[in-house]
C-alpha positions as CSV (number, residue, x, y, z in Angstrom):
1,M,-44.9,8.8,0.1
2,A,-44.6,5.2,-1.5
3,D,-41.4,3.1,-1.0
4,I,-39.0,3.9,-4.0
5,T,-37.6,0.7,-5.6
6,Y,-34.7,0.1,-7.7
7,I,-37.0,-0.7,-10.6
8,A,-38.8,2.8,-10.2
9,L,-35.4,4.5,-10.7
10,Q,-34.6,2.2,-13.8
11,D,-37.9,2.9,-15.4
12,Q,-37.2,6.6,-15.0
13,L,-33.8,6.5,-16.6
14,A,-35.2,4.4,-19.3
15,S,-37.2,7.4,-20.4
16,M,-33.9,9.1,-21.2
17,L,-33.5,6.5,-23.8
18,G,-36.8,6.8,-25.2
19,A,-38.2,3.8,-23.6
20,S,-41.5,3.6,-21.4
21,G,-39.8,1.2,-18.9
22,V,-36.3,-0.6,-18.5
23,S,-37.9,-3.8,-19.4
24,D,-38.2,-2.3,-23.0
25,L,-34.5,-1.9,-23.4
26,P,-31.7,-4.5,-24.5
27,P,-30.0,-6.4,-21.7
28,V,-26.7,-4.5,-22.3
29,D,-28.8,-1.0,-21.9
30,Q,-30.4,-2.5,-18.8
31,T,-27.2,-3.4,-17.1
32,R,-25.4,0.2,-18.1
33,I,-28.4,1.9,-16.3
34,G,-27.9,-0.2,-13.2
35,V,-24.2,0.6,-13.2
36,F,-25.3,4.3,-13.4
37,I,-27.6,4.1,-10.5
38,N,-25.2,2.1,-8.3
39,Q,-22.5,4.8,-8.9
40,A,-24.8,7.4,-8.0
41,Y,-26.0,5.6,-5.0
42,R,-22.1,5.0,-3.8
43,E,-21.6,8.9,-4.2
44,C,-24.5,9.4,-1.6
45,Y,-22.4,7.5,0.9
46,L,-19.1,8.7,-0.3
47,P,-19.3,12.3,-1.6
48,V,-16.5,13.6,-3.7
49,D,-15.9,16.4,-1.1
50,G,-15.3,13.6,1.7
51,R,-18.0,14.8,4.0
52,R,-20.0,11.8,4.8
53,P,-23.7,12.2,5.8
54,R,-25.1,10.5,8.8
55,W,-26.5,7.6,7.0
56,A,-23.0,6.6,5.8
57,S,-22.0,5.3,9.4
58,K,-23.2,2.8,11.8
59,K,-22.4,1.8,15.4
60,L,-20.6,-1.4,16.1
61,T,-19.7,-3.4,19.3
62,L,-16.8,-5.8,18.9
63,D,-16.0,-8.6,21.5
64,F,-12.6,-9.7,22.0
65,I,-11.3,-12.5,24.1
66,A,-7.8,-13.2,25.6
67,N,-5.2,-13.3,23.1
68,Q,-7.3,-12.2,20.2
69,A,-5.4,-9.5,18.2
70,S,-8.0,-8.7,15.5
71,E,-11.7,-9.0,14.8
72,K,-13.3,-8.6,11.6
73,L,-15.5,-5.4,10.8
74,G,-17.5,-6.5,8.0
75,S,-17.3,-6.0,4.3
76,D,-19.3,-3.2,4.1
77,V,-16.9,-1.0,6.4
78,I,-14.6,1.4,5.0
79,D,-12.8,2.7,7.9
80,V,-13.2,3.7,11.6
81,D,-14.7,7.2,12.3
82,K,-12.9,9.0,15.1
83,I,-11.9,7.2,18.3
84,P,-13.1,4.0,19.3
85,E,-13.9,3.3,23.1
86,L,-12.7,0.3,24.9
87,V,-15.7,-0.1,27.3
88,G,-15.0,0.6,30.8
89,E,-11.3,1.6,30.2
90,G,-11.7,4.8,27.9
91,P,-10.4,6.0,24.3
92,L,-8.2,4.1,22.0
93,S,-5.0,5.8,20.5
94,P,-4.5,5.3,16.8
95,M,-1.9,3.6,15.2
96,S,-1.1,4.2,11.2
97,G,-0.7,0.4,10.8
98,P,1.3,-2.6,11.7
99,E,4.7,-1.2,11.3
100,D,3.9,1.0,14.3
101,E,3.1,-2.0,16.2
102,I,6.5,-3.3,15.5
103,R,8.2,0.0,16.3
104,Q,6.0,0.1,19.6
105,R,7.3,-3.2,20.9
106,S,10.8,-3.0,19.7
107,H,13.7,-1.3,21.5
108,Y,17.3,0.1,21.0
109,A,19.9,-2.7,21.9
110,W,23.3,-1.5,20.6
111,D,25.3,0.0,17.5
112,F,27.5,-2.2,15.4
113,K,30.7,-0.7,14.2
114,A,32.4,-2.0,11.2
115,P,35.7,-3.3,11.8
116,S,37.2,-0.9,9.1
117,G,36.7,1.9,11.6
118,R,35.1,4.0,8.7
119,G,32.1,4.9,10.9
120,L,29.5,2.6,9.2
121,N,27.4,2.4,12.5
122,F,24.4,0.2,12.3
123,P,21.8,0.3,15.1
124,N,20.6,-2.9,16.3
125,F,17.0,-3.6,17.9
126,Q,15.8,-6.4,19.9
127,D,11.9,-7.3,19.4
128,P,10.9,-9.4,22.4
129,G,7.4,-10.4,20.9
130,A,3.9,-8.9,21.0
131,E,2.9,-7.7,24.5
132,T,-0.2,-8.7,26.2
133,G,-2.2,-6.5,28.5
134,R,-4.9,-3.6,28.7
135,P,-5.0,-2.3,24.9
136,T,-4.1,1.3,24.5
137,W,-3.7,1.5,20.7
138,Y,-5.6,0.4,17.6
139,Y,-5.4,0.2,13.8
140,V,-7.4,-0.9,10.9
141,D,-5.9,-3.2,8.5
142,T,-7.4,-3.6,5.1
143,T,-4.5,-5.9,3.6
144,D,-6.1,-8.8,1.2
145,D,-5.6,-12.0,3.6
146,G,-6.7,-14.3,1.1
147,D,-10.2,-14.6,2.0
148,A,-13.1,-14.9,-0.5
149,K,-13.6,-10.9,0.0
150,V,-11.2,-8.1,1.5
151,E,-12.8,-7.3,4.8
152,P,-11.1,-4.6,7.1
153,R,-10.1,-5.8,10.6
154,L,-9.5,-3.9,13.8
155,F,-6.3,-4.7,15.6
156,L,-5.5,-3.9,19.2
157,Y,-2.3,-3.5,20.8
158,P,-1.4,-4.7,23.4
159,I,-2.9,-7.9,22.6
160,P,-6.0,-8.2,25.2
161,D,-4.9,-10.2,28.3
162,K,-8.7,-11.0,29.0
163,A,-12.1,-10.2,27.5
164,Y,-12.9,-6.7,26.3
165,Q,-15.6,-4.8,24.3
166,V,-14.9,-2.2,21.8
167,K,-17.4,0.3,20.7
168,L,-16.9,2.4,17.8
169,R,-18.5,4.2,14.7
170,A,-17.8,2.8,11.4
171,N,-18.0,4.3,7.9
172,V,-19.9,2.1,5.8
173,M,-20.7,1.6,2.1
174,A,-24.3,0.7,1.0
175,A,-24.9,-2.8,-0.4
176,E,-25.4,-2.8,-4.3
177,L,-29.0,-2.3,-5.6
178,N,-29.4,-5.6,-7.6
179,D,-33.2,-6.8,-7.1
180,P,-36.0,-4.8,-8.6
181,S,-37.6,-4.6,-5.1
182,D,-34.5,-3.3,-3.4
183,Q,-34.9,0.1,-1.9
184,P,-32.1,2.4,-1.2
185,R,-31.0,2.9,2.2
186,L,-31.5,6.8,2.3
187,P,-33.9,9.3,3.6
188,A,-36.9,9.2,1.2
189,D,-36.5,12.8,0.1
190,V,-32.8,12.0,-0.7
191,V,-33.6,9.5,-3.4
192,W,-35.4,11.9,-5.6
193,D,-33.8,15.1,-4.7
194,I,-30.1,13.8,-4.7
195,L,-29.7,10.1,-6.0
196,F,-31.9,10.6,-9.0
197,P,-30.3,13.9,-10.6
198,L,-26.8,12.0,-9.8
199,S,-27.9,9.2,-11.7
200,Q,-29.2,11.1,-14.7
201,E,-25.8,13.2,-14.8
202,K,-24.3,9.4,-15.0
203,M,-26.5,8.8,-17.8
204,L,-24.7,11.6,-20.0
205,A,-22.0,9.1,-20.5
206,D,-24.3,6.5,-22.1
207,P,-23.5,6.4,-25.9
208,R,-27.1,6.3,-26.9
209,Y,-28.3,9.5,-25.1
210,N,-28.6,12.2,-27.4
211,G,-30.9,14.5,-25.5
212,A,-30.4,18.4,-25.9
213,N,-30.7,19.1,-22.0
214,R,-27.3,18.3,-20.8
215,D,-26.9,21.6,-19.3
216,V,-29.8,21.3,-17.3
217,L,-29.0,17.8,-16.2
218,L,-25.5,19.0,-15.0
219,A,-27.0,21.9,-13.2
220,A,-29.2,19.4,-11.4
221,A,-26.5,17.3,-10.4
222,E,-24.6,20.1,-9.0
223,A,-27.4,21.3,-6.9
224,A,-28.0,17.7,-5.6
225,R,-24.3,17.6,-4.5
226,K,-24.6,20.9,-2.7
227,K,-27.6,19.6,-0.9
228,L,-25.8,16.3,-0.2
229,A,-23.0,18.3,1.4
230,S,-25.2,20.4,3.5
231,L,-26.6,17.1,5.2
232,A,-23.3,16.2,6.4
233,S,-23.2,16.3,10.3
234,A,-21.0,19.5,11.4
235,Q,-20.4,17.9,14.7
236,K,-18.5,14.9,13.0
237,H,-15.8,17.3,11.3
238,R,-14.7,19.3,14.4
239,G,-11.6,17.5,14.7
240,A,-10.2,14.6,16.9
241,L,-11.4,14.1,20.8
242,R,-9.3,16.2,23.0
243,L,-9.2,15.0,26.8
244,L,-8.0,17.5,29.3
245,K,-6.5,16.6,32.7
246,R,-8.9,17.6,35.5
247,G,-7.4,19.8,38.1
248,G,-6.6,18.1,41.5
249,W,-7.4,19.2,44.9
């Protein structure tokens, strides 16, 4: 099968507006067709049922040096899938965010009792600062830090006291199709069997489309979503990793 390009998909959708190719349409219609294709393309990576197919993830290896608390994951990364591995040490345990790090390093000090004696007690805590050592925890922070683009960062805690490597599998979103020669990063049959029907369904929102086959297109899109769900890896959705203590002598 020949490579399927962005322009080939555009030309096929242009026929729904009565054009022989996308170049025959006004610029506003060309832009709208591109929007519909990329909406469908993103759904192939992030289905509405949340069951991501295999091609929607990639393996990463991150290098940390001493006193490096975080490392950028890349702007295409959405989150971390399952459990990262600290190479040579074992799995990392998840934290929900930076607040958990503060709780982890803080400890109870005393209660402050109001002079009135009315029982208004306020617990006090001490925060000796971030620990360094062998990391055992991780969390992903997607807070906008003021850079040109929002880029998720993987944080380790305690902060590494030496060089470490972290291996993980990240959920990613494909880059937008833009150039006419761009090719969707999908298995070949997925483009026509799933991406194209989903794009046709998106086209139903086009104010210029007045075809009488809306029910047919909706049914084709629903069948495409069912096929997409069947391509999700069953192994990935069996729950978190469980480590069992091995019996001694």
